[in-house]
N, C-alpha and C positions, 0 to 999 in steps of 0.2 A: 288589597293585596295584588290584584292584577295590574293596577296602575304602577305600583312599585316595581314589579318584575318588568313591565314594559319600559319603564323609565331607566332601569339598570341596563336592559338589553340595548336600548337606544343609545345610552351613554357609551357603552362598550363599542357599539357600531361606529359612533363618531370618532372615538379614540383610534379605532382601527383604520378608518379612512384617513385621518390626519397623519397617522404613522406611515402609511404607505405613501401618501402624498409627499411628505417631507423626506423620506428615504430615497425617493427618485429624483430629488431636486438637483443632485450633482451628476446625474447620468443623462440629463437631457440637454439639448442645445448643441453648440459646436464642439467638435472633438479638439483635443489638444495634443501637442507633440510632447513626448516624454523625453526630457533631457538626459535621463539615465540610460536610454536605449539607443542602439545604433540604427543603421540603415534598414534592418529587418522590419522596423515598424512601418516602412513604406512598401514592403513586398506586395506585389499584385497591382500596384498603381501604375498608370500610364499617363503621360503628360505630352502636350504638344504646344509648340511656341504660339503665342497669340499674334505675333507679327511675323511676316515673311522676311527673308533676306536673300541677297543675290549670291549664289554659288556658281554662276555660269563660268567664271574664270577658272575655277578649280575642279568642278565636277562635270560641267557640260552645260550647253545651252538649254537643255530641258529643265535645268535647275535655276533659271533666272529668278523665279519666284519659288523659294524653298522654305520648308518648315522643319524645325528640329523636333524629332520624336524621342521620348525617353521612356524607358520601361524599367521597373525595379523588380527583379526576380531572383530568388535564392540569395538575397543580400548582395547582389551585383547589379551594376548599372549597364543598360544597353542603350546606345544612342545611334540614331541614323537619320539623315535628312529624307524628306518626302516632297513630292511636287505639290501636295495639298495637305490641308489640316484635317481631312476626313478619313483618309486611307492610311492605316498604320503600315509602315514598311516592314520588310523582312530584315530583322536585325542581323548583323554580321559580326559576331564576337561581343565580348563583354569587357568591362573594366572593373578592377577591384576598387572598393570604396573604403575610406577610413573616416572616422569622426563619430559624433553623437549629437543627439538633440536635433537642432536645425542646420548645423554646419558640417560639411563634409568636403573631402578632397577625393579626386579620382585620378587614375593614371592607367594608361594602356599597357604599361610594362615594357614597351619597346621604344620608348623615348620619342613617340610621335604625337601623343595626345595627353594632355593633363589639364586640370582645372579645379574649380570649386563649385559646390552646390549649396544653395540656401533654401530650405524648405519652409513653407507655411502650410496651413491646413488645406489650402486649395491650389497651391502652385509650387514650383521650384524655379529658382533663378540660377542659370548656368553661366559661368564665366570661364572661358578657356584661357589658360595661361600659356598653353602651347597647343598648336594644331598644325602640323606640317601638311595635312591633306587639305584643310580649309583655312588658310592663314587669314583670310579676310574677316573672320569672326573672332579672332584672338582679342581679348581685352574688352569685349562687348558683353553687357549683361543681357542675356536672352531669357525672358520670362516665359515659362511653359506652364499652362494651366492643366489641372487634372481633367482627364477625359472621362 
């Protein structure tokens, strides 16, 4: 009788372990971007360009080697250059964003800056279609990695 009870308990234990193991299979591994959601799914993320670029002609000589920083807060995008890729700058203003999933557009609202954003789980690629402050980066794909 004890062997039957122990056998039943052991069988139930194995069934329980396999149930938990299988139910967690879709929750482990890399995260995915939800195509039905907007920019709010990236709230709290900060990104910095992996490569530097020269903004000395438009921003000043201190920015000969500049990095683009991007922060997503309250479903808005904040962008600003920095002299390095370790020190997050103080952002000055935000831009409204429209889109969903991985593809978005942004606009400053004053006809000075606009462009597109393409997200992955670990980065965002920025392409300025207009930038009167920094015209040298218009049309370039700037890859910014999650910080």
